[in-house]
C-alpha positions in Angstrom: 9.3 14.7 41.1 5.6 15.3 40.9 3.9 16.4 44.2 0.3 17.0 43.2 -2.1 14.1 42.7 -2.8 15.2 39.1 0.9 15.6 38.3 1.6 12.0 39.6 -1.2 10.7 37.5 0.1 12.5 34.4 3.6 11.1 35.0 2.2 7.6 35.1 0.2 8.1 31.9 3.3 9.6 30.2 5.4 6.6 31.2 2.8 4.1 29.9 2.4 6.0 26.6 6.1 6.2 26.2 6.6 2.5 26.6 3.7 1.7 24.3 5.1 4.1 21.6 8.6 2.7 21.9 7.2 -0.9 21.4 5.3 0.1 18.4 8.2 2.1 16.9 10.6 -0.8 17.6 8.3 -3.3 15.9 8.0 -1.0 12.8 11.8 -0.6 12.6 12.2 -4.4 12.8 9.9 -5.0 9.8 11.7 -2.3 7.8 15.0 -4.0 8.6 13.5 -7.3 7.2 13.0 -5.5 3.9 16.6 -4.2 3.9 17.8 -7.8 4.7 15.8 -9.2 1.8 17.2 -6.7 -0.6 20.7 -7.5 0.6 20.1 -11.2 0.0 18.9 -10.4 -3.5 15.6 -12.2 -2.7 12.8 -10.7 -4.7 10.1 -12.8 -3.1 11.2 -12.1 0.4 11.4 -8.3 -0.3 7.9 -8.2 -1.7 6.6 -10.3 1.2 8.3 -8.2 3.8 6.9 -5.1 2.2 3.4 -6.5 2.3 3.8 -7.3 6.0 5.5 -4.0 6.9 2.9 -1.7 5.4 0.1 -2.6 7.8 2.5 -2.3 10.8 3.6 1.2 9.7 0.0 2.3 9.1 -1.1 0.9 12.5 1.7 3.0 14.1 0.1 6.0 12.5 -3.4 5.1 13.6 -2.2 4.7 17.2 -0.6 8.2 17.1 3.0 7.0 17.3 3.7 8.5 13.9 1.9 11.2 12.0 -0.1 10.0 9.1 2.0 11.9 6.6 5.2 10.4 8.0 3.8 6.9 7.8 2.6 7.5 4.2 6.1 8.8 3.3 7.8 5.7 4.8 5.5 3.4 2.9 6.0 5.2 -0.3 9.8 5.2 -0.1 9.9 1.6 0.9 7.6 0.7 -2.0 9.8 2.6 -4.5 12.9 0.8 -3.2 11.4 -2.6 -3.5 10.0 -1.9 -6.9 13.4 -0.6 -8.1 15.0 -3.7 -6.7 12.5 -6.0 -8.4 13.0 -4.2 -11.8 16.8 -4.3 -11.5 16.8 -8.0 -10.6 14.4 -8.8 -13.5 16.7 -7.0 -16.0 
């Protein structure tokens, strides 16, 4: 347990940041799961819509510092490729 005033403050700040980061990360994962669910349902429109909604959420997580910028870009890229492949496969 922290004994110094500055250490107590740092502990409080870390707890606040941790809870904020967890909330942002959970929200991001939820939107990614919506994309997965749309692909499982074979719904092209829902998959494209879920991707459009998920991209800003992922990029906002990067801007808040929860994710690194490169990590967020990689996630967006891979999700876009998955949705595009799904759309192409369902059109054929």
